[in-house]
TIMI-2910 file (N, C-alpha, C, CB; in pm, 1 decimal, decimal comma, always signed):
<rs>
+----------+----------+----------+----------+----------+----------+----------+----------+----------+----------+----------+----------+------+
!      n_x !      n_y !      n_z !     ca_x !     ca_y !     ca_z !      c_x !      c_y !      c_z !     cb_x !     cb_y !     cb_z ! resn !
+----------+----------+----------+----------+----------+----------+----------+----------+----------+----------+----------+----------+------+
!  -6363,7 ! +15098,3 !  +2507,7 !  -6293,2 ! +15193,8 !  +2417,2 !  -6259,0 ! +15208,5 !  +2299,8 !  -6214,2 ! +15209,8 !  +2442,2 !  Met !
!  -6116,1 ! +15169,7 !  +2278,8 !  -5944,7 ! +15185,9 !  +2169,1 !  -5931,9 ! +15027,2 !  +2181,2 !  -5753,9 ! +15301,1 !  +2260,1 !  Phe !
!  -5956,6 ! +14950,6 !  +2102,5 !  -5978,5 ! +14797,4 !  +2061,5 !  -5819,8 ! +14734,1 !  +2083,9 !  -6041,7 ! +14779,6 !  +1876,5 !  Asp !
!  -5741,6 ! +14740,6 !  +2149,7 !  -5565,1 ! +14733,4 !  +2119,0 !  -5593,2 ! +14624,9 !  +2270,8 !  -5423,9 ! +14939,2 !  +2132,4 !  Ile !
!  -5511,8 ! +14532,5 !  +2173,5 !  -5484,5 ! +14421,3 !  +2274,4 !  -5320,3 ! +14355,2 !  +2404,4 !  -5512,2 ! +14318,0 !  +2165,6 !  Gly !
!  -5334,7 ! +14279,4 !  +2445,8 !  -5227,2 ! +14253,9 !  +2518,8 !  -5106,3 ! +14241,9 !  +2454,7 !  -5246,1 ! +14154,3 !  +2584,5 !  Phe !
!  -5083,5 ! +14229,5 !  +2305,2 !  -4954,5 ! +14179,3 !  +2259,1 !  -4976,1 ! +14321,5 !  +2179,4 !  -4931,1 ! +14008,1 !  +2175,4 !  Ser !
!  -5079,3 ! +14411,7 !  +2183,3 !  -5004,6 ! +14595,6 !  +2081,7 !  -4995,3 ! +14617,7 !  +2219,1 !  -5127,6 ! +14753,6 !  +1950,2 !  Glu !
!  -5013,0 ! +14631,4 !  +2316,8 !  -4990,1 ! +14728,1 !  +2464,4 !  -4878,3 ! +14673,8 !  +2444,5 !  -5073,0 ! +14713,7 !  +2629,2 !  Val !
!  -4755,8 ! +14534,5 !  +2462,7 !  -4672,6 ! +14503,7 !  +2473,1 !  -4557,5 ! +14544,0 !  +2338,4 !  -4709,3 ! +14392,3 !  +2511,7 !  Leu !
!  -4639,1 ! +14542,1 !  +2248,7 !  -4498,2 ! +14628,4 !  +2162,6 !  -4524,0 ! +14780,9 !  +2146,3 !  -4472,4 ! +14568,6 !  +1984,4 !  Val !
!  -4600,3 ! +14780,1 !  +2196,6 !  -4598,1 ! +14976,3 !  +2214,9 !  -4453,1 ! +14966,0 !  +2290,9 !  -4763,4 ! +15078,9 !  +2350,1 !  Ile !
!  -4545,4 ! +14900,8 !  +2422,6 !  -4389,8 ! +14882,6 !  +2541,5 !  -4262,3 ! +14921,5 !  +2478,5 !  -4350,1 ! +14705,8 !  +2594,5 !  Ala !
!  -4242,0 ! +14828,8 !  +2364,9 !  -4133,0 ! +14794,8 !  +2314,8 !  -4025,0 ! +14806,5 !  +2330,2 !  -4130,0 ! +14810,3 !  +2249,2 !  Gly !
!  -4150,2 ! +14933,1 !  +2209,2 !  -4072,3 ! +15048,2 !  +2120,5 !  -4044,0 ! +15134,9 !  +2177,7 !  -4126,5 ! +15107,4 !  +2018,8 !  Leu !
!  -4179,1 ! +15184,3 !  +2292,9 !  -4107,4 ! +15333,3 !  +2360,6 !  -3996,8 ! +15233,6 !  +2380,4 !  -4183,0 ! +15436,4 !  +2525,9 !  Ala !
!  -3962,6 ! +15168,5 !  +2461,8 !  -3790,0 ! +15148,0 !  +2511,7 !  -3713,9 ! +15105,1 !  +2476,8 !  -3749,7 ! +15102,2 !  +2592,9 !  Leu !
!  -3701,3 ! +15156,2 !  +2347,4 !  -3630,8 ! +15083,1 !  +2210,5 !  -3605,7 ! +15274,6 !  +2244,4 !  -3742,6 ! +14972,1 !  +2025,1 !  Ile !
!  -3699,7 ! +15343,2 !  +2221,0 !  -3664,6 ! +15513,2 !  +2148,1 !  -3695,6 ! +15543,6 !  +2270,0 !  -3761,5 ! +15605,1 !  +2003,9 !  Val !
!  -3746,9 ! +15564,9 !  +2353,9 !  -3712,6 ! +15631,0 !  +2418,8 !  -3576,3 ! +15610,6 !  +2505,8 !  -3808,0 ! +15645,5 !  +2465,2 !  Leu !
!  -3482,4 ! +15487,6 !  +2560,0 !  -3376,1 ! +15448,5 !  +2621,6 !  -3517,7 ! +15387,5 !  +2814,0 !  -3217,2 ! +15629,3 !  +2622,7 !  Gly !
!  -3382,8 ! +15371,9 !  +2840,4 !  -3414,3 ! +15293,2 !  +3003,6 !  -3391,0 ! +15375,8 !  +3140,1 !  -3303,7 ! +15156,6 !  +3026,9 !  Pro !
!  -3370,2 ! +15496,8 !  +3044,6 !  -3401,8 ! +15610,1 !  +3164,3 !  -3478,2 ! +15685,8 !  +3156,4 !  -3320,5 ! +15688,3 !  +3200,1 !  Asp !
!  -3463,4 ! +15757,1 !  +3043,8 !  -3630,6 ! +15827,4 !  +3011,2 !  -3775,4 ! +15754,7 !  +3022,4 !  -3638,1 ! +15868,3 !  +2856,5 !  Lys !
!  -3769,1 ! +15679,6 !  +2992,8 !  -3904,4 ! +15588,4 !  +2996,3 !  -4013,2 ! +15589,1 !  +3129,5 !  -3851,7 ! +15433,3 !  +2984,8 !  Leu !
!  -3955,8 ! +15607,2 !  +3263,1 !  -4011,3 ! +15560,2 !  +3366,8 !  -4108,9 ! +15735,5 !  +3386,2 !  -3878,8 ! +15491,5 !  +3498,7 !  Pro !
!  -4103,1 ! +15807,0 !  +3320,5 !  -4058,6 ! +15937,3 !  +3346,4 !  -4167,2 ! +15970,9 !  +3188,8 !  -3849,8 ! +15968,8 !  +3355,0 !  Gln !
!  -4133,9 ! +15961,4 !  +3103,4 !  -4235,5 ! +15916,7 !  +3028,5 !  -4385,7 ! +15899,3 !  +3105,1 !  -4184,6 ! +15789,7 !  +2973,3 !  Val !
!  -4352,7 ! +15752,5 !  +3126,6 !  -4465,8 ! +15694,0 !  +3205,0 !  -4528,7 ! +15731,8 !  +3262,5 !  -4459,1 ! +15631,1 !  +3264,8 !  Ala !
!  -4498,5 ! +15842,4 !  +3429,9 !  -4532,5 ! +15871,9 !  +3470,1 !  -4578,5 ! +16071,3 !  +3442,1 !  -4475,4 ! +15797,1 !  +3539,8 !  Arg !
!  -4569,8 ! +16087,2 !  +3311,0 !  -4563,5 ! +16183,9 !  +3309,0 !  -4740,9 ! +16201,2 !  +3241,8 !  -4426,4 ! +16225,0 !  +3243,6 !  Thr !
!  -4727,7 ! +16114,6 !  +3146,1 !  -4883,6 ! +16035,5 !  +3078,7 !  -4951,5 ! +15949,9 !  +3146,7 !  -4870,5 ! +15948,3 !  +2957,2 !  Ile !
!  -4922,1 ! +15927,5 !  +3270,8 !  -5066,9 ! +15886,3 !  +3393,8 !  -5125,3 ! +15998,2 !  +3431,6 !  -5028,4 ! +15812,3 !  +3551,6 !  Gly !
!  -4985,4 ! +16047,7 !  +3438,2 !  -5046,6 ! +16182,2 !  +3516,9 !  -5199,2 ! +16202,9 !  +3459,6 !  -4944,4 ! +16337,9 !  +3480,3 !  Arg !
!  -5137,5 ! +16243,8 !  +3312,9 !  -5196,3 ! +16359,6 !  +3220,1 !  -5348,8 ! +16240,3 !  +3129,1 !  -5021,4 ! +16438,7 !  +3072,8 !  Trp !
!  -5299,0 ! +16131,5 !  +3194,6 !  -5449,1 ! +16050,0 !  +3174,1 !  -5514,1 ! +16039,2 !  +3344,4 !  -5417,0 ! +15852,9 !  +3091,9 !  Ala !
!  -5452,0 ! +16092,1 !  +3442,5 !  -5619,0 ! +16081,2 !  +3574,8 !  -5611,2 ! +16190,8 !  +3554,7 !  -5634,8 ! +16029,4 !  +3767,0 !  Gly !
!  -5582,9 ! +16336,8 !  +3541,2 !  -5583,6 ! +16468,2 !  +3509,8 !  -5801,5 ! +16465,7 !  +3408,8 !  -5388,3 ! +16504,8 !  +3379,7 !  Arg !
!  -5715,7 ! +16372,8 !  +3288,3 !  -5879,2 ! +16411,3 !  +3183,4 !  -5937,4 ! +16259,1 !  +3272,5 !  -5867,5 ! +16395,0 !  +2917,6 !  Ala !
!  -5922,1 ! +16227,6 !  +3379,1 !  -6046,7 ! +16094,7 !  +3318,5 !  -6071,8 ! +16163,5 !  +3504,8 !  -5983,8 ! +15837,8 !  +3252,8 !  Arg !
!  -6028,0 ! +16264,7 !  +3576,9 !  -6106,8 ! +16345,3 !  +3648,9 !  -6207,3 ! +16446,4 !  +3529,1 !  -5998,5 ! +16433,7 !  +3753,7 !  Ala !
!  -6182,6 ! +16545,8 !  +3539,1 !  -6282,8 ! +16570,0 !  +3453,1 !  -6325,5 ! +16573,8 !  +3327,4 !  -6300,7 ! +16633,7 !  +3468,5 !  Met !
!  -6288,3 ! +16454,4 !  +3372,0 !  -6455,8 ! +16387,3 !  +3313,0 !  -6517,9 ! +16323,0 !  +3372,0 !  -6472,2 ! +16305,1 !  +3208,9 !  Ala !
!  -6535,4 ! +16271,6 !  +3459,7 !  -6601,8 ! +16261,0 !  +3584,4 !  -6643,6 ! +16362,2 !  +3661,8 !  -6538,6 ! +16200,8 !  +3655,2 !  Arg !
!  -6565,1 ! +16511,7 !  +3667,7 !  -6616,2 ! +16621,1 !  +3711,3 !  -6730,2 ! +16716,6 !  +3602,7 !  -6490,2 ! +16692,9 !  +3750,5 !  Gln !
!  -6707,9 ! +16662,3 !  +3500,4 !  -6784,9 ! +16668,3 !  +3404,5 !  -6960,6 ! +16639,5 !  +3386,2 !  -6717,0 ! +16597,3 !  +3340,8 !  Phe !
!  -6898,0 ! +16506,9 !  +3413,1 !  -7068,3 ! +16352,0 !  +3397,6 !  -7133,6 ! +16462,4 !  +3534,2 !  -7016,4 ! +16062,7 !  +3483,4 !  Arg !
!  -7080,8 ! +16452,4 !  +3603,1 !  -7135,0 ! +16501,6 !  +3786,2 !  -7216,9 ! +16620,4 !  +3818,0 !  -7003,9 ! +16542,8 !  +3887,0 !  Asp !
!  -7152,0 ! +16707,5 !  +3683,1 !  -7258,8 ! +16821,7 !  +3655,7 !  -7324,1 ! +16827,8 !  +3589,7 !  -7241,3 ! +16913,9 !  +3636,2 !  Gln !
!  -7349,9 ! +16748,9 !  +3487,0 !  -7445,5 ! +16736,3 !  +3311,6 !  -7561,1 ! +16627,0 !  +3438,6 !  -7316,4 ! +16599,2 !  +3090,8 !  Leu !
!  -7506,7 ! +16537,7 !  +3515,9 !  -7589,6 ! +16436,6 !  +3599,8 !  -7677,7 ! +16554,3 !  +3733,0 !  -7453,0 ! +16294,3 !  +3684,1 !  Glu !
!  -7603,2 ! +16624,6 !  +3749,1 !  -7655,5 ! +16750,1 !  +3833,2 !  -7762,9 ! +16807,1 !  +3844,2 !  -7607,3 ! +16839,7 !  +3813,9 !  Ser !
!  -7742,1 ! +16875,6 !  +3668,8 !  -7849,4 ! +16994,3 !  +3569,6 !  -7962,3 ! +16872,8 !  +3535,1 !  -7755,4 ! +17083,7 !  +3378,0 !  Glu !
!  -7930,2 ! +16760,6 !  +3538,6 !  -8062,7 ! +16757,2 !  +3481,8 !  -8170,5 ! +16678,8 !  +3548,1 !  -8052,3 ! +16710,7 !  +3355,3 !  Ala !
!  -8091,4 ! +16596,7 !  +3715,5 !  -8180,4 ! +16619,4 !  +3766,4 !  -8220,6 ! +16747,4 !  +3864,2 !  -8184,2 ! +16524,2 !  +3803,6 !  Asp !
!  -8160,1 ! +16851,6 !  +3857,2 !  -8242,1 ! +17019,8 !  +3869,1 !  -8356,6 ! +16966,0 !  +3756,1 !  -8119,8 ! +17206,4 !  +3799,0 !  Asn !
!  -8313,1 ! +16983,1 !  +3654,3 !  -8441,0 ! +16965,3 !  +3562,6 !  -8549,9 ! +16880,2 !  +3563,4 !  -8409,2 ! +16942,5 !  +3458,0 !  Leu !
!  -8517,4 ! +16764,3 !  +3607,0 !  -8593,7 ! +16634,2 !  +3714,8 !  -8721,0 ! +16701,0 !  +3738,9 !  -8508,0 ! +16593,3 !  +3889,1 !  Lys !
!  -8664,1 ! +16747,1 !  +3853,9 !  -8685,1 ! +16820,9 !  +3982,3 !  -8784,0 ! +16917,8 !  +3977,3 !  -8568,9 ! +16885,1 !  +4027,2 !  Phe !
!  -8709,0 ! +16980,8 !  +3917,7 !  -8837,7 ! +17175,2 !  +3854,7 !  -8949,6 ! +17106,3 !  +3728,4 !  -8681,9 ! +17376,5 !  +3708,6 !  Asn !
!  -8934,5 ! +17006,3 !  +3715,5 !  -9092,6 ! +16984,2 !  +3589,0 !  -9185,1 ! +16858,0 !  +3625,9 !  -9034,5 ! +16937,7 !  +3392,9 !  Ile !
!  -9136,5 ! +16843,6 !  +3784,6 !  -9236,8 ! +16717,7 !  +3804,6 !  -9263,0 ! +16822,1 !  +3991,2 !  -9130,6 ! +16483,8 !  +3795,3 !  Gln !
!  -9187,7 ! +16921,7 !  +4001,5 !  -9301,0 ! +17014,9 !  +4060,6 !  -9423,8 ! +17080,0 !  +4065,6 !  -9279,2 ! +17071,7 !  +4067,7 !  Glu !
!  -9481,9 ! +17028,1 !  +4113,2 !  -9609,3 ! +17126,7 !  +4082,2 !  -9581,1 ! +17344,0 !  +4058,2 !  -9722,4 ! +17088,1 !  +4255,1 !  Pro !
!  -9606,4 ! +17386,8 !  +3934,2 !  -9657,1 ! +17520,2 !  +3951,2 !  -9725,0 ! +17522,3 !  +4103,7 !  -9767,6 ! +17556,6 !  +3826,3 !  Pro !
!  -9672,6 ! +17667,2 !  +4173,0 !  -9766,2 ! +17785,3 !  +4232,0 !  -9897,7 ! +17784,5 !  +4187,6 !  -9717,9 ! +17922,2 !  +4198,6 !  Ala !
! -10000,8 ! +17790,0 !  +4279,5 ! -10148,8 ! +17841,3 !  +4196,0 ! -10132,7 ! +18025,6 !  +4235,8 ! -10343,0 ! +17744,2 !  +4290,9 !  Ala !
! -10120,4 ! +18107,4 !  +4170,0 ! -10146,0 ! +18191,4 !  +4217,5 ! -10260,3 ! +18302,1 !  +4332,4 ! -10124,3 ! +18193,8 !  +4142,9 !  Thr !
! -10336,3 ! +18258,7 !  +4139,2 ! -10527,3 ! +18259,4 !  +4094,7 ! -10589,0 ! +18204,6 !  +4176,5 ! -10588,6 ! +18182,5 !  +3964,0 !  Thr !
! -10704,1 ! +18201,6 !  +4196,6 ! -10762,1 ! +18051,7 !  +4236,4 ! -10866,2 ! +18068,8 !  +4008,7 ! -10933,8 ! +18058,4 !  +4478,9 !  Pro !
! -10867,7 ! +17955,7 !  +3970,3 ! -11024,6 ! +17962,8 !  +3872,2 ! -11140,4 ! +18022,3 !  +3881,3 ! -11085,6 ! +17860,0 !  +3861,1 !  Pro !
! -11136,9 ! +18043,8 !  +3820,9 ! -11267,6 ! +18151,5 !  +3775,6 ! -11397,0 ! +18057,6 !  +3766,7 ! -11241,5 ! +18236,2 !  +3601,9 !  Ala !
! -11440,0 ! +18116,2 !  +3837,0 ! -11646,8 ! +17991,6 !  +3874,5 ! -11752,5 ! +18071,0 !  +3729,0 ! -11795,3 ! +18076,3 !  +4147,0 !  Thr !
! -11730,2 ! +18154,9 !  +3717,7 ! -11818,7 ! +18250,2 !  +3655,7 ! -11796,0 ! +18193,5 !  +3478,9 ! -11762,5 ! +18434,4 !  +3699,5 !  Gly !
! -11883,9 ! +18295,0 !  +3422,4 ! -11873,0 ! +18259,7 !  +3276,7 ! -11750,1 ! +18290,9 !  +3233,6 ! -11968,5 ! +18324,2 !  +3190,0 !  Pro !
! -11698,2 ! +18379,3 !  +3185,6 ! -11535,3 ! +18497,8 !  +3140,7 ! -11636,6 ! +18525,7 !  +3090,2 ! -11360,4 ! +18475,6 !  +3046,0 !  Ala !
! -11518,0 ! +18638,6 !  +3088,8 ! -11622,4 ! +18810,2 !  +2998,0 ! -11499,1 ! +18810,0 !  +2918,7 ! -11668,9 ! +19021,4 !  +3112,5 !  Val !
! -11491,3 ! +18814,2 !  +2815,5 ! -11343,3 ! +18890,3 !  +2768,3 ! -11414,4 ! +19059,7 !  +2744,8 ! -11257,0 ! +18802,0 !  +2576,6 !  Val !
! -11256,3 ! +19106,1 !  +2719,7 ! -11334,8 ! +19245,6 !  +2728,9 ! -11216,7 ! +19297,2 !  +2586,6 ! -11324,7 ! +19355,6 !  +2930,7 !  Thr !
! -11310,4 ! +19387,1 !  +2520,3 ! -11222,8 ! +19478,3 !  +2381,7 ! -11116,6 ! +19492,4 !  +2447,6 ! -11276,8 ! +19641,9 !  +2316,5 !  Pro !
! -10949,8 ! +19563,4 !  +2401,2 ! -10872,1 ! +19565,7 !  +2426,1 ! -10852,4 ! +19735,2 !  +2406,6 ! -10813,7 ! +19463,6 !  +2374,2 !  Ala !
! -10850,2 ! +19792,8 !  +2492,6 ! -10899,4 ! +19977,3 !  +2484,2 ! -10763,3 ! +20036,3 !  +2382,2 ! -10894,1 ! +20086,1 !  +2697,8 !  Ala !
! -10821,0 ! +20091,1 !  +2263,0 ! -10723,0 ! +20166,0 !  +2155,9 ! -10660,8 ! +20290,9 !  +2242,1 ! -10816,4 ! +20228,9 !  +2004,3 !  Ala !
! -10547,9 ! +20249,1 !  +2197,4 ! -10473,7 ! +20434,4 !  +2159,0 ! -10585,3 ! +20557,4 !  +2183,7 ! -10425,6 ! +20458,8 !  +1950,1 !  Pro !
! -10522,7 ! +20630,3 !  +2274,3 ! -10592,6 ! +20821,8 !  +2193,5 ! -10471,0 ! +20821,2 !  +2035,1 ! -10521,1 ! +21052,6 !  +2368,7 !  Pro !
! -10611,0 ! +20879,5 !  +1983,2 ! -10572,1 ! +20956,8 !  +1811,5 ! -10413,8 ! +21042,5 !  +1811,0 ! -10721,2 ! +21112,6 !  +1766,0 !  Ala !
! -10436,8 ! +21113,3 !  +1943,6 ! -10344,4 ! +21229,5 !  +1935,5 ! -10188,0 ! +21161,1 !  +1999,2 ! -10416,4 ! +21374,1 !  +2039,4 !  Asp !
! -10198,3 ! +21062,3 !  +2009,8 ! -10035,6 ! +20976,8 !  +2107,5 !  -9965,0 ! +20951,6 !  +1941,9 ! -10078,1 ! +20744,6 !  +2241,2 !  Ser !
!  -9832,6 ! +20933,8 !  +2027,0 !  -9767,5 ! +20924,2 !  +1906,3 !  -9750,5 ! +20801,9 !  +1933,4 !  -9652,2 ! +21007,0 !  +1868,5 !  Pro !
!  -9693,5 ! +20722,6 !  +1761,7 !  -9696,5 ! +20631,1 !  +1701,4 !  -9581,4 ! +20520,2 !  +1846,6 !  -9644,1 ! +20676,9 !  +1525,2 !  Pro !
!  -9563,2 ! +20419,7 !  +1883,2 !  -9450,7 ! +20322,1 !  +1946,8 !  -9332,5 ! +20355,0 !  +1928,4 !  -9448,9 ! +20193,0 !  +1904,2 !  Pro !
!  -9220,7 ! +20419,5 !  +2002,7 !  -9099,1 ! +20317,4 !  +1951,0 !  -9094,2 ! +20221,2 !  +1783,5 !  -9103,4 ! +20194,2 !  +2077,5 !  Pro !
!  -8994,2 ! +20265,3 !  +1721,2 !  -8926,8 ! +20128,3 !  +1634,1 !  -8837,3 ! +20045,0 !  +1640,2 !  -8889,8 ! +20143,3 !  +1542,7 !  Ala !
!  -8838,5 ! +19908,4 !  +1579,5 !  -8727,4 ! +19784,4 !  +1692,2 !  -8711,2 ! +19798,0 !  +1511,0 !  -8795,0 ! +19578,8 !  +1833,7 !  Thr !
!  -8597,6 ! +19743,7 !  +1641,5 !  -8441,8 ! +19694,8 !  +1506,6 !  -8488,3 ! +19606,0 !  +1340,3 !  -8305,7 ! +19527,5 !  +1613,7 !  Ala !
!  -8630,3 ! +19559,6 !  +1437,2 !  -8704,4 ! +19416,8 !  +1288,7 !  -8819,6 ! +19544,4 !  +1191,4 !  -8875,5 ! +19209,1 !  +1407,8 !  Ala !
!  -8822,3 ! +19582,8 !  +1264,6 !  -8875,7 ! +19734,1 !  +1093,9 !  -8818,0 ! +19850,0 !  +1054,5 !  -9017,8 ! +19827,2 !  +1105,1 !  Asp !
!  -8736,2 ! +19834,4 !  +1078,6 !  -8591,6 ! +19901,6 !   +977,3 !  -8551,5 ! +19850,9 !   +867,7 !  -8458,3 ! +19898,5 !  +1037,3 !  Arg !
!  -8555,2 ! +19875,4 !   +776,6 !  -8488,9 ! +19850,7 !   +618,4 !  -8361,1 ! +19769,5 !   +635,5 !  -8443,0 ! +20005,0 !   +532,2 !  Pro !
!  -8340,0 ! +19632,6 !   +639,0 !  -8169,2 ! +19586,8 !   +619,0 !  -8060,8 ! +19680,4 !   +654,3 !  -8132,3 ! +19558,1 !   +466,4 !  Pro !
!  -8052,6 ! +19747,6 !   +570,1 !  -7938,1 ! +19881,2 !   +481,9 !  -7888,7 ! +19961,9 !   +658,2 !  -8078,6 ! +20056,5 !   +321,1 !  His !
!  -8031,6 ! +20016,2 !   +736,2 !  -8004,4 ! +20091,5 !   +847,9 !  -8005,5 ! +19979,9 !   +936,4 !  -8099,8 ! +20209,3 !   +880,7 !  Ala !
!  -8075,6 ! +19861,1 !   +927,9 !  -8011,2 ! +19738,5 !  +1113,0 !  -7831,7 ! +19707,1 !  +1103,3 !  -8112,4 ! +19488,5 !  +1106,9 !  Arg !
!  -7771,1 ! +19712,8 !   +968,7 !  -7662,0 ! +19673,8 !   +936,9 !  -7594,5 ! +19536,4 !   +907,5 !  -7617,7 ! +19719,8 !  +1006,9 !  Gly !
!  -7704,3 ! +19487,7 !   +797,9 !  -7685,6 ! +19371,4 !   +763,1 !  -7636,0 ! +19391,0 !   +596,5 !  -7818,7 ! +19286,6 !   +797,5 !  Glu !
+----------+----------+----------+----------+----------+----------+----------+----------+----------+----------+----------+----------+------+
</rs>
């Protein structure tokens, strides 16, 4: 992941020993180790959750849909849609039907 070799790690450890001193270095190393462990655990949990969701999606896609009605065997009959009566009120307007200033844009 990071292209850090052994010599670079030794230089970083030496600098940390000089800057922090021998009393604080073990405590700082322990804290960094805990943070790294927590980060790994969170990454593992995230990866497992993504894999679980992907498996669920694959299962749902591969599962054939349940047949609700048998297919028609005769010729298809298309019936025209019934027009609303002339004296009925118009359907309610949606936000898309209103001008932009009335929508708050």
